[in-house]
C-alpha positions in Angstrom: 117.4 13.1 21.8 119.1 14.5 18.8 116.3 16.5 18.3 117.0 19.6 21.3 116.0 22.5 21.5 118.1 25.5 19.6 121.3 25.9 21.5 121.1 23.0 23.6 124.2 20.5 24.1 124.3 16.9 24.2 127.3 15.5 25.9 128.5 11.9 26.6 130.9 10.6 29.1 131.9 7.3 27.1 131.9 7.0 23.7 130.3 4.3 22.8 130.3 1.7 19.2 127.8 3.4 17.3 127.8 6.9 18.6 128.2 10.1 16.5 132.0 11.0 17.0 131.7 14.6 16.3 129.1 14.9 19.3 130.7 16.7 22.1 131.5 14.6 25.3 132.1 15.5 29.2 134.4 12.8 30.3 133.4 12.0 34.0 136.4 10.8 36.2 135.3 7.4 37.0 134.7 8.5 40.6 131.9 10.7 39.1 130.4 7.5 37.7 129.4 5.9 40.5 126.3 6.9 42.6 127.5 10.6 44.2 128.0 11.3 47.5 126.4 14.4 47.6 127.0 17.8 45.7 124.4 17.6 43.3 125.9 14.0 41.6 127.7 13.8 38.3 126.4 16.8 36.3 125.9 19.4 38.6 128.7 21.2 37.9 128.3 20.6 34.3 124.8 22.0 34.6 123.4 19.1 33.1 120.1 19.1 32.8 118.8 15.5 31.8 121.2 12.2 32.4 120.2 9.1 30.6 122.2 6.2 31.9 123.0 3.3 30.1 125.4 1.2 31.6 124.7 -1.3 33.8 127.2 -0.8 36.5 126.0 2.7 37.6 122.3 1.6 37.3 122.8 -1.1 39.5 125.0 1.1 42.0 122.0 3.2 42.2 123.3 6.5 40.2 119.5 7.5 39.1 118.4 7.1 42.7 121.3 9.4 43.8 120.7 12.0 40.9 116.8 12.1 41.6 117.4 12.3 45.4 119.6 15.1 44.2 117.2 17.1 42.2 118.7 16.5 38.8 116.2 14.5 36.5 117.9 11.1 35.5 116.3 8.6 33.1 117.2 5.0 33.8 115.8 2.7 36.6 116.3 2.9 40.0 118.7 0.6 41.8 116.0 -1.6 42.9 114.6 -2.0 39.2 118.2 -3.1 37.9 118.6 -5.5 40.3 116.8 -7.6 37.6 119.9 -7.4 35.3 122.8 -7.5 38.1 121.4 -10.5 39.1 120.3 -13.8 37.4 118.9 -15.4 40.6 116.9 -12.4 41.5 115.5 -12.5 38.2 114.4 -16.0 38.5 113.0 -15.6 41.5 110.8 -12.6 40.6 109.9 -14.6 37.6 109.0 -17.5 40.0 107.0 -15.1 42.4 105.2 -13.7 39.3 104.4 -16.5 37.1 106.7 -15.6 34.3 107.5 -18.6 32.3 111.1 -19.5 32.4 114.0 -22.4 31.9 113.9 -24.9 34.9 117.0 -24.0 37.0 119.1 -24.1 40.3 121.2 -20.9 41.9 124.1 -22.6 43.2 126.1 -20.9 46.1 129.2 -22.7 45.8 131.6 -24.6 43.2 130.5 -28.1 44.7 126.8 -27.4 44.8 127.1 -26.5 41.5 129.4 -29.5 40.1 126.6 -31.5 42.1 123.7 -30.4 40.2 125.7 -31.0 36.7 126.8 -34.4 37.6 123.4 -35.3 38.8 122.2 -34.4 35.1 118.8 -33.0 35.8 118.8 -30.5 32.8 120.0 -32.6 29.8 122.7 -31.4 27.7 123.4 -28.9 26.7 123.3 -26.8 29.8 123.2 -23.1 30.5 125.7 -21.9 33.2 125.5 -18.1 34.3 127.2 -16.2 36.4 124.8 -14.4 38.8 126.2 -11.0 39.0 127.7 -8.4 35.8 129.6 -10.0 33.7 129.8 -7.4 31.1 127.8 -9.7 28.5 130.1 -12.5 28.8 129.0 -14.3 31.6 126.6 -17.0 30.1 128.3 -20.5 29.3 125.8 -23.0 26.9 127.4 -26.2 27.5 127.6 -29.3 25.1 129.3 -31.4 27.4 129.8 -31.9 31.1 133.2 -31.3 30.7 132.8 -27.7 29.1 129.7 -27.2 32.2 132.7 -28.2 34.8 135.1 -26.0 32.9 132.6 -23.1 33.0 131.6 -23.6 36.8 135.2 -23.9 37.8 136.2 -20.6 35.7 133.2 -18.5 37.1 133.5 -19.7 40.4 137.1 -21.2 41.5 139.1 -19.2 38.9 136.7 -15.8 39.3 137.1 -15.0 35.8 134.0 -12.3 36.7 135.0 -11.6 40.1 132.3 -11.3 42.3 129.8 -11.8 39.4 130.6 -15.3 40.0 130.2 -15.8 43.5 127.2 -17.8 42.6 125.8 -19.4 39.5 122.5 -20.3 37.9 122.3 -23.7 36.2 119.6 -24.0 34.1 118.0 -25.9 31.4 119.0 -25.1 27.7 115.8 -24.0 25.9 115.2 -24.6 21.9 113.8 -22.4 20.2 113.1 -18.7 18.3 114.2 -16.2 21.1 111.8 -13.2 21.2 111.8 -10.2 23.0 108.7 -7.7 23.7 108.2 -4.7 25.4 105.4 -2.2 26.1 
């Protein structure tokens, strides 16, 4: 994207770690980072040809759908596709339905259910507790003992450390081994 046609401008509403600080920015008010409700969407007034959306919040709120519906070019997953990132429970259901290997797990809708699953010990220790929704990369706890696991459930579901992201949790077995990512 740095190799753009002569005279083209690149703008970034939010400066992130690793971005060159000498690039022009076009800050968008917070309300304009959400899906537009008409008027061509974010970028319409700024005459932006292509919007590349990276943050999970706007993606899961449907900003790419709204931009494309308004006739704007956008790069990023649709709201439906972004659901795999915005809900760990949805991602687990999708993997199961498609035969994708994943850790054994239980989705719990309330603290009592989650604590019951932990006390039964079906996953052993360590055990993984994940806030279902978006938690800025902070919503996963690998608990080495029962006390840490129970504390994680209370933080997520009772204390609401991650807001609505912790309204349900996924409790899953801890898998040992190397982690591998692949893309096609």
